C-alpha positions in Angstrom: 18.0 -59.0 -49.8 17.8 -58.4 -45.8 14.5 -56.1 -44.1 15.6 -54.6 -41.5 13.1 -52.8 -38.5 14.1 -49.0 -40.2 13.4 -50.5 -43.3 10.2 -51.3 -42.1 9.1 -48.1 -40.4 10.5 -46.3 -43.1 7.8 -47.7 -45.4 4.8 -47.2 -42.9 5.7 -43.6 -42.4 6.3 -43.0 -46.5 3.3 -40.6 -48.0 2.1 -43.5 -50.1 1.5 -46.7 -47.6 -0.2 -43.9 -45.2 -2.5 -43.1 -48.0 -3.5 -46.8 -49.1 -3.9 -47.8 -45.6 -6.3 -44.7 -44.6 -8.5 -45.4 -48.0 -8.3 -49.3 -46.4 -9.6 -48.1 -43.3 -12.1 -45.5 -44.4 -13.8 -48.8 -46.9 -13.1 -51.1 -43.8 -15.4 -48.8 -41.5 -18.0 -48.5 -44.4 -18.5 -51.8 -44.8 -19.2 -52.5 -41.1 -21.7 -49.5 -40.9 -23.5 -51.1 -43.7 -23.2 -54.4 -42.4 -24.8 -53.1 -38.8 -27.4 -50.8 -40.5 -28.7 -54.0 -42.2 -29.4 -56.1 -39.0 -32.8 -56.0 -38.2 -33.1 -54.6 -34.8 -35.3 -56.1 -32.2 -37.6 -53.8 -31.5 -38.4 -54.8 -27.7 -35.2 -55.9 -26.6 -35.3 -53.7 -23.6 -38.2 -56.4 -22.4 -35.6 -59.2 -22.9 -34.7 -61.1 -19.7 -32.1 -64.1 -19.5 -33.1 -65.3 -15.7 -36.7 -65.8 -15.0 -35.9 -66.4 -11.2 -37.7 -63.6 -9.3 -34.8 -63.8 -6.6 -32.8 -62.4 -9.4 -33.5 -58.3 -10.0 -33.1 -57.9 -14.1 -30.5 -54.9 -14.3 -32.3 -52.1 -16.0 -29.7 -49.8 -18.0 -29.6 -45.9 -18.7 -30.8 -47.0 -22.4 -33.3 -49.0 -21.9 -34.9 -46.5 -19.5 -34.3 -44.1 -22.5 -35.9 -46.1 -25.1 -38.8 -47.1 -22.9 -39.5 -43.6 -21.8 -39.0 -42.5 -25.5 -41.6 -45.4 -26.8 -44.1 -43.5 -24.2 -43.6 -40.4 -25.4 -44.0 -41.2 -29.0 -47.5 -42.6 -28.2 -48.7 -39.3 -26.2 -47.8 -37.4 -29.6 -50.9 -34.8 -30.5 -51.2 -31.7 -32.6 -51.6 -30.0 -29.1 -48.7 -31.5 -26.9 -46.3 -32.1 -29.7 -43.6 -29.1 -29.5 -43.2 -30.1 -25.9 -42.8 -34.2 -26.4 -40.7 -33.1 -29.2 -38.3 -31.2 -26.8 -38.3 -33.9 -24.3 -37.7 -36.7 -27.0 -34.8 -34.9 -28.3 -33.1 -34.3 -24.9 -33.1 -38.0 -24.1 -31.4 -39.1 -26.8 -28.3 -39.2 -25.4 -26.5 -42.0 -27.7 -26.2 -42.7 -31.0 -27.0 -46.4 -31.7 -30.6 -45.6 -30.0 -31.6 -43.8 -33.1 -32.7 -46.5 -35.5 -34.6 -48.2 -32.8 -36.5 -44.5 -32.7 -36.9 -44.2 -36.3 -39.1 -47.7 -36.5 -40.7 -46.9 -34.2 -42.0 -43.1 -35.3 -42.8 -45.4 -39.0 -44.5 -47.7 -37.1 -47.1 -45.1 -35.7 -47.2 -43.8 -39.0 -48.9 -46.9 -40.7 -51.9 -46.6 -37.6 -51.6 -43.0 -36.7 -52.1 -41.2 -39.4 -53.4 -38.0 -38.6 -50.3 -37.6 -36.5 -47.6 -38.2 -39.7 -46.7 -34.4 -39.8 -45.7 -34.5 -36.5 -43.6 -37.7 -36.5 -41.9 -36.4 -39.5 -41.4 -33.6 -37.7 -39.4 -35.2 -34.9 -37.3 -37.2 -37.1 -36.2 -33.9 -38.9 -35.3 -32.7 -35.4 -32.6 -35.7 -34.6 -29.1 -35.2 -35.0 -27.3 -37.6 -36.5 -24.8 -38.5 -39.4 -26.5 -41.8 -40.3 -30.3 -41.1 -39.5 -31.2 -40.6 -43.4 -29.5 -44.0 -44.2 -30.9 -45.6 -41.4 -34.4 -43.6 -42.7 -34.3 -44.7 -46.4 -33.3 -48.4 -45.4 -36.5 -48.7 -43.2 -38.4 -47.2 -46.0 -37.2 -50.1 -48.5 -38.0 -52.4 -46.3 -41.8 -51.8 -45.7 -41.9 -50.4 -49.5 -41.0 -54.5 -49.8 -42.9 -55.4 -47.4 -46.1 -53.5 -48.7 -45.7 -54.0 -52.5 -43.9 -57.1 -53.3 -45.0 -59.9 -50.8 -47.2 -62.2 -51.9 -50.4 -61.8 -50.1 -52.0 -65.0 -51.1 -50.1 -67.3 -49.3 -52.8 -67.3 -46.6 -53.5 -71.5 -46.6 -55.1 -72.5 -43.5 -56.3 -68.5 -42.9 -60.1 -67.7 -42.2 -62.0 -65.9 -44.3 -62.5 -63.6 -41.2 -58.6 -63.2 -40.3 -57.7 -62.9 -44.2 -60.2 -59.8 -44.2 -58.8 -58.1 -41.2 -54.9 -59.3 -42.8 -56.4 -57.2 -46.1 -57.7 -54.6 -44.3 -54.3 -53.8 -42.2 -52.4 -54.1 -45.4 -54.5 -51.4 -47.0 -54.2 -49.1 -43.6 -50.3 -49.7 -43.6 -50.0 -48.9 -47.4 -52.0 -45.4 -46.7 -50.1 -44.9 -43.6 -46.5 -45.6 -45.5 -47.4 -43.4 -48.3 -48.5 -40.7 -46.5 -45.1 -40.8 -44.6 -42.9 -41.2 -47.3 -44.8 -38.0 -49.1 -44.3 -36.0 -45.8 -40.4 -37.5 -45.7 -40.1 -35.9 -49.2 -41.7 -32.6 -48.6 -39.3 -32.0 -45.8 -36.1 -32.9 -48.2 -35.4 -36.2 -45.6 -35.2 -38.2 -48.1 -35.9 -37.5 -52.4 -37.2 -39.7 -55.1 -39.1 -41.9 -53.5 -42.7 -40.7 -53.7 -43.5 -42.1 -57.4 -41.4 -45.6 -56.3 -44.6 -45.7 -54.1 -47.5 -44.2 -55.9 -47.3 -46.4 -59.1 -48.2 -50.0 -57.3 -50.6 -47.5 -55.2 -52.4 -46.4 -58.3 -52.0 -49.5 -60.2 -53.7 -52.0 -57.8 -56.7 -49.3 -57.4 -59.1 -51.2 -60.1 -59.1 -54.4 -58.6 -60.2 -52.8 -54.8 -64.3 -52.8 -53.7 -65.5 -49.6 -53.3 -65.0 -49.4 -50.0 -61.2 -50.0 -50.0 -61.1 -48.0 -53.4 -62.3 -44.4 -51.6 -60.0 -45.3 -48.7 -56.9 -45.0 -51.4 -58.5 -42.4 -53.1 -58.6 -40.1 -50.2 -55.1 -40.5 -49.5 -54.0 -40.1 -52.8 -55.8 -36.8 -52.7 -54.0 -36.2 -49.5 -50.5 -36.8 -51.1 -51.4 -34.6 -54.5 -51.9 -31.7 -52.8 -48.8 -32.2 -51.2 -46.8 -32.9 -54.4 -48.6 -32.1 -57.6 -50.3 -29.1 -59.4 -51.1 -31.2 -61.7 -51.4 -35.3 -61.3 -49.3 -36.6 -63.5 -50.9 -38.1 -66.7 -49.8 -42.1 -65.8 -51.9 -41.3 -62.6 -54.8 -39.4 -64.8 -55.1 -42.6 -66.8 -55.9 -44.9 -64.4 -58.3 -42.4 -62.3 -59.9 -41.7 -65.5 -60.7 -45.4 -66.3 -61.8 -46.0 -62.6 -64.5 -42.7 -63.0 -65.8 -43.8 -66.0 -66.7 -48.0 -65.0 -67.1 -46.9 -61.3 -71.3 -47.0 -60.0 -70.4 -45.1 -57.1 -70.8 -41.5 -57.1 -69.0 -40.8 -54.4 -66.0 -42.4 -55.8 -66.3 -40.7 -58.9 -66.6 -37.2 -57.3 -63.7 -37.8 -55.1 -61.7 -38.1 -58.3 -62.9 -35.5 -59.7 -61.4 -33.7 -56.7 -58.1 -35.3 -57.2 -58.0 -34.4 -60.8 -59.5 -30.7 -59.7 -62.6 -31.1 -62.7 
């Protein structure tokens, strides 16, 4: 049986074919988007240059200028200039594909500048993109794995000083990341992530020295003020144990603040 051009055309025009083809295109597009979203972005790509010869001027694209300007504006955010800078940043987001860079930058700043996390999350809330929440969730999962599921003991060859610096930086990062997650949930940008972070956060408290422990408790107190009227029992059990065993009045009183005692 021979197939004519008209037969093929009729098949292509049929309702069944069109329905299945649209389904194929939808799945194909989603797979491509998921693949692209999984690629780690180069956060300094705008500094890259192929030719080092000074005779050749590196081309500066509009996207590069936008990213550099947005980065500079994010670094200048304070509670007093936030509204003005937020508008400037939103106005400069002229293409969707620079949004992953901006999200990564805001997450990174949250690890370092804890007091401005409400402003960083407020800016994230204002960004318009149908892919925004997916990218934010991917970023949160990446840092969650890095901070809570990466072996910190593999530091052969490092001096005691470098190990101490790395440990302090990791604690600061965990505090910033936990507060970042807390404010993301407060603004309904992500859901059901805060306890995923707080479980290892609280479980690791008893292994810390007094200075580290107090910093973490202050952070937990700030998070609890946002999310809890009553501290969940699974956290209360850990905190009660530390309160009974600690020799530091400062730590004991902070736990009493958390438990509202």
